[in-house]
TORKOLKOL-964410 format. One line per field, with one value per residue (C-alpha): residue in one letter; x, z negated, y negated. Coordinates in pm, 1 decimal. Layout:
N
type: A  ...
xx: X  ...
zz: Z  ...
yy: Y  ...
END
This chain:
423
type: M  S  T  H  K  L  S  Q  L  A  E  T  L  I  G  S  E  I  V  K  L  G  A  E  I  K  E  R  I  R  Q  G  A  R  V  Y  N  F  T  V  G  D  F  D  P  A  I  F  P  I  P  V  E  L  Q  H  L  I  E  K  A  Y  Q  N  K  H  T  N  Y  P  M  A  E  G  N  L  D  L  R  Q  A  L  K  S  F  I  K  H  Y  Q  G  L  D  Y  D  T  S  E  I  L  V  A  S  G  G  R  P  L  I  Y  T  I  F  R  T  L  C  D  P  G  D  K  V  V  Y  A  V  P  S  W  N  N  N  H  Y  T  H  F  V  D  C  T  H  V  V  L  E  A  K  A  A  H  N  F  M  P  T  A  A  E  L  K  P  H  L  A  G  A  T  L  L  A  L  C  S  P  Q  N  P  T  G  T  T  F  R  K  E  E  L  E  A  I  C  E  A  V  L  E  E  N  A  K  R  G  P  Q  E  K  K  L  Y  V  M  F  D  Q  M  Y  W  H  L  T  Y  G  D  I  Q  H  H  D  P  V  S  L  R  P  A  M  K  E  Y  T  L  F  V  D  A  I  S  K  V  F  S  S  T  G  L  R  V  G  W  G  L  G  P  A  P  V  I  A  K  M  K  S  I  L  T  H  M  G  A  W  A  P  M  A  E  Q  K  G  L  A  D  Y  L  T  D  F  P  S  I  D  R  Y  L  A  N  F  K  A  E  I  L  H  R  L  T  R  I  H  D  G  L  I  Q  L  K  K  E  G  F  P  L  D  A  I  A  P  E  A  A  I  Y  L  T  V  K  V  D  A  K  G  W  E  K  E  G  G  E  R  L  T  D  Q  A  A  V  T  H  F  L  L  N  E  A  S  L  A  I  V  P  F  Y  A  F  G  S  E  R  E  S  P  W  Y  R  L  S  V  G  T  C  K  K  E  E  I  D  E  M  L  G  K  L  R  A  A  L  R  G  L  K  K  S
xx: -2662.4  -2904.2  -3202.4  -3248.6  -3254.6  -3033.6  -2918.7  -2682.4  -2433.8  -2450.0  -2442.1  -2127.5  -1910.9  -1608.9  -1490.7  -1158.3  -869.6  -675.7  -969.2  -971.7  -595.3  -624.9  -873.2  -656.4  -353.2  -575.4  -717.1  -331.7  -243.7  -524.1  -426.8  -70.2  120.0  407.0  338.2  533.7  217.8  293.7  -40.7  -248.0  -236.3  -304.1  -91.3  -57.5  -151.2  115.4  390.2  253.5  -1.8  -183.5  -50.1  -86.3  -222.5  -502.6  -601.0  -637.3  -844.5  -1085.3  -1130.3  -1204.1  -1475.6  -1633.7  -1627.2  -1775.7  -2075.2  -1998.2  -2178.7  -2461.8  -2484.5  -2214.8  -2311.1  -2338.5  -2051.1  -1837.4  -1841.2  -1717.8  -1467.9  -1312.1  -1325.5  -1175.2  -878.5  -847.7  -846.3  -540.6  -370.4  -369.0  -262.8  41.2  156.7  69.1  22.7  -317.6  -611.0  -935.8  -1261.3  -1462.0  -1737.9  -1483.6  -1406.4  -1615.6  -1554.3  -1659.3  -1603.7  -1252.6  -1145.6  -1372.4  -1687.3  -1550.6  -1427.6  -1776.4  -1964.5  -1690.9  -1783.5  -2168.8  -2147.6  -1955.7  -2015.4  -2328.0  -2362.7  -2144.4  -1902.5  -1557.9  -1345.5  -948.3  -711.2  -380.2  -308.3  -190.2  -409.6  -655.9  -989.5  -1058.1  -1173.7  -1442.8  -1566.2  -1594.4  -1830.3  -2051.8  -2132.1  -2170.6  -1903.1  -1665.7  -1330.4  -1027.7  -731.2  -374.5  -111.4  158.2  523.3  791.0  1017.4  817.8  791.7  434.2  314.1  109.4  279.8  120.8  194.4  11.1  -297.4  -337.1  -483.6  -756.9  -871.5  -1084.9  -1468.8  -1368.3  -1532.0  -1314.1  -924.9  -827.6  -479.3  -295.8  22.7  194.3  57.6  -106.5  13.6  340.4  445.0  598.9  499.0  471.2  769.6  686.0  751.9  515.5  236.1  278.8  248.3  -86.5  -222.0  -164.5  -330.3  -642.3  -665.3  -619.1  -886.4  -1161.0  -1068.8  -1192.4  -1511.8  -1829.7  -2026.7  -2306.1  -2046.5  -1937.6  -1574.5  -1298.9  -1212.1  -917.1  -982.7  -636.7  -597.4  -336.0  -382.5  -11.8  139.7  291.4  486.7  765.9  1134.0  1468.7  1471.6  1115.0  875.7  501.0  340.9  -28.9  -219.6  -354.2  -29.5  152.8  -115.8  -357.5  -626.8  -654.2  -846.0  -1161.5  -1117.6  -931.4  -1099.2  -862.6  -913.8  -738.4  -760.7  -603.4  -578.0  -226.2  -65.9  -136.6  -189.9  -539.2  -732.2  -991.1  -1089.0  -1260.9  -1196.7  -1108.3  -1176.6  -1256.4  -1140.2  -1293.2  -1507.4  -1787.3  -2036.9  -1907.2  -1868.2  -2211.5  -2350.6  -2128.9  -2240.5  -2616.0  -2529.4  -2331.5  -2626.0  -2827.5  -2564.7  -2483.1  -2101.5  -2018.3  -1721.3  -1788.9  -1873.6  -1610.9  -1323.3  -1394.7  -1402.5  -1085.7  -916.9  -1013.2  -806.1  -519.2  -471.1  -370.0  -93.4  178.2  472.2  288.1  236.7  593.4  718.5  478.4  552.1  941.4  940.0  671.4  820.5  1178.2  1024.5  864.9  1155.7  1389.9  1169.5  1128.4  1489.2  1611.3  1371.2  1446.5  1848.6  1814.2  1607.0  1861.6  2124.5  1946.5  1918.2  2283.2  2303.3  2135.7  1770.0  1464.9  1414.7  1394.8  1267.4  1189.5  1386.2  1124.9  997.2  678.0  370.1  405.7  470.8  770.8  727.9  882.0  973.1  960.1  1022.5  1022.8  743.5  904.9  1147.7  1128.6  1088.6  1292.9  1149.4  1062.8  736.7  748.1  587.5  373.4  225.9  247.4  -36.4  199.5  465.7  261.2  162.7  518.3  608.8  339.1  404.2  773.2  885.2  586.0  591.8  241.5  234.2  -12.2  24.2  -31.2  -322.9  -522.5  -464.4  -597.9  -273.5  -248.4  -256.8  86.6  266.4  564.7  510.9  385.1  308.2  476.6  316.6  532.4  236.0  250.0  623.6  832.8  1183.6  1324.5  1136.1  1319.2  1619.0  1454.1  1186.0  1488.3  1660.0  1367.2  1326.8  1680.1  1629.9  1323.8  1454.7  1769.4  1504.9  1436.0  1619.5  1563.4  1431.3
zz: -2353.6  -2055.1  -2012.9  -1667.9  -1400.8  -1108.9  -775.6  -761.6  -588.8  -882.0  -1118.7  -1001.3  -825.8  -995.6  -1066.4  -919.3  -1167.0  -1016.4  -1113.6  -1450.5  -1497.1  -1369.4  -1622.3  -1902.3  -1768.4  -1745.4  -2119.6  -2215.4  -2041.3  -2172.6  -2515.0  -2429.4  -2353.8  -2086.6  -1830.6  -1506.6  -1292.7  -998.2  -955.5  -733.2  -330.8  -307.2  -246.9  -478.3  -252.3  -438.6  -309.5  18.1  156.9  496.1  801.1  800.8  1164.7  1077.3  780.0  970.1  1231.7  992.7  822.0  1166.4  1239.2  905.5  990.2  1326.0  1142.1  1250.4  929.9  1088.5  1154.1  1389.4  1616.9  1442.9  1658.9  1616.7  1819.7  2187.4  2189.5  1878.5  2053.3  2373.3  2147.5  1958.7  2291.6  2391.1  2069.3  2058.0  2416.3  2308.6  2019.7  2034.1  2428.2  2376.5  2626.7  2465.5  2610.9  2396.9  2385.3  2210.3  1954.1  1637.5  1377.4  980.1  684.9  632.8  648.4  384.6  583.9  877.0  682.8  552.9  878.9  1034.7  757.8  799.4  1191.6  1224.6  922.2  767.0  453.8  402.1  696.7  619.8  590.8  579.1  386.9  219.2  -117.1  -233.9  -29.2  -41.4  -111.3  110.4  -193.1  -263.4  95.9  146.5  -185.4  -48.5  259.7  35.2  265.9  169.0  60.0  217.3  50.6  72.4  -148.7  45.7  -70.4  -143.0  90.3  355.4  191.1  109.2  451.1  566.6  824.0  1142.3  993.5  654.6  832.1  1112.1  911.0  814.9  1125.8  1240.2  1194.3  1048.4  1156.2  1040.9  966.8  786.2  859.4  738.6  836.6  701.1  400.6  84.3  -176.4  -60.2  186.7  418.4  773.6  1045.8  1233.7  1611.7  1647.2  1355.6  1449.0  1799.7  1676.1  1457.3  1781.3  1973.3  1701.5  1716.1  2091.5  2079.9  1820.7  2014.5  2331.5  2166.5  2085.1  2315.2  2459.2  2196.3  1890.1  1711.9  1795.5  1549.2  1519.0  1358.4  1154.8  1167.6  915.9  1031.5  798.5  755.4  1075.4  1139.6  820.0  920.2  829.4  952.9  1224.9  1134.5  1418.7  1386.6  1626.2  1663.1  1819.4  2137.4  2220.5  2199.2  2357.3  2555.9  2552.7  2191.0  2278.5  2285.2  1940.8  1749.9  1553.9  1440.8  1122.4  1109.2  971.3  904.1  525.4  506.1  826.8  742.7  357.0  425.8  192.3  67.5  439.5  518.3  875.6  985.2  1326.5  1434.3  1771.1  1936.2  2202.5  2309.8  2247.9  1852.4  1814.0  1932.5  1670.8  1408.3  1483.5  1420.3  1081.7  1017.9  1126.9  846.5  583.8  699.3  608.3  898.4  883.7  813.0  1120.1  1046.0  985.3  1324.0  1512.4  1350.5  1417.0  1783.7  1849.1  1621.0  1769.1  2103.5  1966.2  1988.1  1861.8  1563.5  1492.7  1552.9  1347.1  1042.7  1045.6  1055.0  738.9  568.9  621.9  503.2  223.8  140.9  212.7  -13.5  -306.6  -206.0  -146.6  -460.3  -663.4  -477.4  -558.6  -912.7  -962.4  -786.1  -999.8  -1343.8  -1177.4  -1145.3  -1499.5  -1597.8  -1657.3  -1520.7  -1214.6  -842.9  -573.5  -173.4  37.1  175.1  502.1  535.1  382.3  49.4  -146.1  -320.5  -418.2  -761.3  -945.9  -1351.3  -1461.0  -1826.4  -1944.3  -2234.7  -2340.7  -2673.6  -2803.4  -3122.9  -3421.9  -3248.7  -3069.9  -2756.7  -2420.3  -2391.5  -2045.7  -1767.7  -1907.2  -2206.5  -1963.1  -1804.4  -2119.4  -2240.0  -1939.3  -2010.9  -2393.9  -2409.3  -2061.0  -2002.5  -1646.1  -1486.0  -1186.7  -1057.5  -1079.1  -799.1  -957.2  -908.0  -533.0  -568.9  -650.4  -956.4  -1265.0  -1390.2  -1071.4  -1193.1  -878.6  -872.0  -643.8  -708.1  -527.0  -451.9  -336.8  -648.4  -722.2  -796.3  -697.5  -1028.0  -1234.4  -1070.1  -1259.1  -1587.2  -1520.0  -1442.6  -1753.5  -1973.1  -1800.1  -1880.8  -2254.9  -2272.6  -2120.9  -2372.4  -2632.3  -2485.8  -2491.1  -2346.1  -2564.5
yy: 82.0  40.8  286.4  175.4  444.8  355.4  494.2  778.2  552.4  277.7  547.6  735.1  449.7  414.9  17.6  -98.1  2.4  -317.0  -551.7  -373.2  -416.8  -776.4  -857.2  -718.2  -948.5  -1257.0  -1211.8  -1194.9  -1508.4  -1686.8  -1588.4  -1763.0  -1441.0  -1470.7  -1220.9  -1170.8  -1066.1  -886.2  -704.9  -909.4  -843.3  -1188.8  -1550.7  -1823.3  -2116.0  -2346.4  -2096.9  -1968.7  -2222.4  -2152.3  -2305.5  -2667.8  -2676.9  -2413.9  -2624.0  -2949.8  -2776.2  -2620.2  -2972.4  -3099.8  -2847.8  -2928.9  -3315.7  -3204.5  -3031.1  -2683.2  -2538.4  -2354.6  -1970.8  -1812.4  -1570.0  -1232.9  -1066.7  -1364.3  -1685.2  -1647.4  -1897.7  -1696.1  -1368.2  -1527.9  -1666.3  -1320.8  -1134.6  -1384.2  -1355.8  -957.7  -938.6  -1187.1  -1044.9  -675.3  -618.0  -483.4  -527.7  -592.4  -745.5  -974.8  -701.9  -463.1  -734.8  -774.6  -1080.8  -1069.2  -1222.2  -1029.2  -669.5  -527.6  -559.6  -410.2  -116.6  -60.9  -83.4  165.5  416.2  347.4  336.8  681.7  904.1  1086.4  1232.1  1530.9  1457.7  1503.7  1195.5  1264.2  1020.9  1012.2  866.2  650.2  437.2  118.8  198.5  493.7  678.5  436.2  376.8  759.1  774.1  476.5  703.7  1016.8  1192.9  1487.6  1364.9  1552.2  1387.5  1428.1  1334.0  1162.1  1234.1  984.2  1196.0  1022.7  694.7  772.2  777.2  1089.8  1324.9  1485.0  1832.3  1738.7  1602.6  1843.1  2140.3  1902.3  1753.1  2036.5  1905.9  1579.6  1238.2  1000.2  957.4  657.4  542.2  208.4  55.5  -120.0  46.8  -100.0  -18.3  106.9  -183.0  120.7  179.4  478.3  558.3  582.2  948.2  1052.2  846.4  994.3  1321.3  1219.7  1091.8  1403.1  1587.0  1382.5  1399.7  1787.9  1784.1  1585.1  1784.6  2083.7  1934.1  1970.7  1683.1  1685.0  1694.4  1406.5  1291.6  1228.0  872.5  681.5  365.5  184.4  -93.7  -292.3  -596.6  -659.0  -568.0  -907.0  -885.1  -629.4  -709.8  -602.0  -327.2  -214.3  -223.8  -171.3  91.0  162.6  453.8  271.7  118.8  465.6  690.5  484.2  751.1  662.5  353.6  561.9  688.7  404.7  142.2  -151.1  -347.4  -707.3  -1036.7  -1369.9  -1279.7  -1177.8  -1282.7  -1653.5  -1622.4  -1686.5  -1437.7  -1685.2  -1821.8  -1470.5  -1421.2  -1070.7  -860.5  -511.7  -355.5  -61.3  111.6  -133.7  138.8  149.9  -201.7  -292.5  -20.0  -195.7  -552.3  -411.8  -324.5  -616.9  -852.9  -716.0  -743.4  -1114.2  -1077.3  -1304.2  -1515.9  -1904.9  -2111.4  -2400.0  -2145.6  -1947.2  -2287.4  -2383.7  -2056.7  -2046.3  -2345.4  -2236.3  -1880.7  -1990.2  -2221.2  -1952.0  -2176.9  -2312.9  -1951.7  -1863.7  -2142.2  -2059.4  -1689.9  -1731.1  -1916.2  -1736.1  -1369.4  -1511.9  -1613.7  -1298.8  -1093.5  -1298.8  -1209.0  -845.2  -786.3  -959.1  -755.3  -430.2  -503.2  -587.4  -269.7  -60.3  -228.8  -111.5  213.4  233.4  130.1  459.1  323.8  549.6  320.2  339.5  141.8  207.7  -69.0  -313.2  -243.6  -442.0  -661.2  -823.3  -498.4  -300.9  75.9  90.7  401.8  392.9  749.1  685.8  942.0  1149.4  876.1  744.8  380.7  240.8  393.1  735.1  666.2  863.4  736.9  1082.3  975.1  748.8  537.7  449.4  379.7  112.7  -35.0  -39.8  -242.2  -474.8  -503.1  -481.1  -628.9  -875.3  -681.5  -631.5  -388.0  -152.2  220.5  453.8  639.5  296.9  389.7  763.0  935.4  1170.7  1005.9  1101.0  983.7  759.8  513.4  139.0  -133.4  -460.0  -761.7  -1055.8  -1295.3  -1498.2  -1468.4  -1779.2  -1738.9  -1881.2  -1601.5  -1309.9  -1307.3  -1394.1  -1102.0  -839.1  -950.8  -910.7  -558.8  -461.2  -552.2  -366.0  -38.2  -68.2  5.9  339.8  666.5  998.4  1261.8
END
């Protein structure tokens, strides 16, 4: 055990539960175990490659020796392309001074927290959600945490949020949501925007305003009749108080290329740029150059997304339908119909059930281990996203899912559940 005294942050930071679970799964696989791994919020490039046009443009940029430092705020040609891309697909008007490029979404989220929040400030967020608890801890802020409900597809409501907005500095929202793959309905997000605008109208000129961080990393990946809604499109006055986080990571299956962007009021973006300059978390030059050319090729983008989304939805739907069939057979399962992203929200309500031999699944951790040990199924419990530890809900990710394994996985799950009985 180390005797070195470290910072309070280092001593108190909680490691990622997803990384911890992932390490256990990798070790099982290394030892030869068969695991249906649905834990990673990433893509298998052999199944979901990046757009071939984007790949060629990036390769060309490297051949043209674009290997030096980029501009701190992102190259101008990329920000101009982003301006066009955002206007074409989302209908939003943002000037290049209101766009900041970084190496993916994480540095942007961190700089938003650092730019807006002082120690002790209130940060409001719902769980389950991705990493809001950790970023709030990074900046030593006060956590105001709401447990979102299954009845609302785990999306926070205006009625739940409004009582907590007084005096808050930041409201963290995400749609489509990680981990749930669910989305805000138009009326609900409008009501949240109205609550934010009402709260800011109460504050004096010397008071901090309440900002919304709107993570829309998965917004292109919506299915069926589901539509993506954002604060600024619904209430233009929200442009003064909204910081968007977006990237190519999910929309183009490009998690390893590390290009993300933030949108927001120019004065806030300028301060975020200053912080990012000292971090040096810039997107690589060649990737920026290749992406600048690709983002205005709307026909290629549309072709890629049509196939990409169809392949993801096929997997989500088949697994969802299979789980619902198991539910009909009397097993303690449920799932929310897929709406967006690469995630399926799954319920395994087997706590208290008994295995053959009489061993009882005494808590949700025992259920998780049962799934891994008996069904070879690895999914992420919602407590890894801040929910209470006995939540029976899980995130299932299809980013590395082979279609031919779906029926096999469902069959193994059925066989494992047959070994349980309700006590």
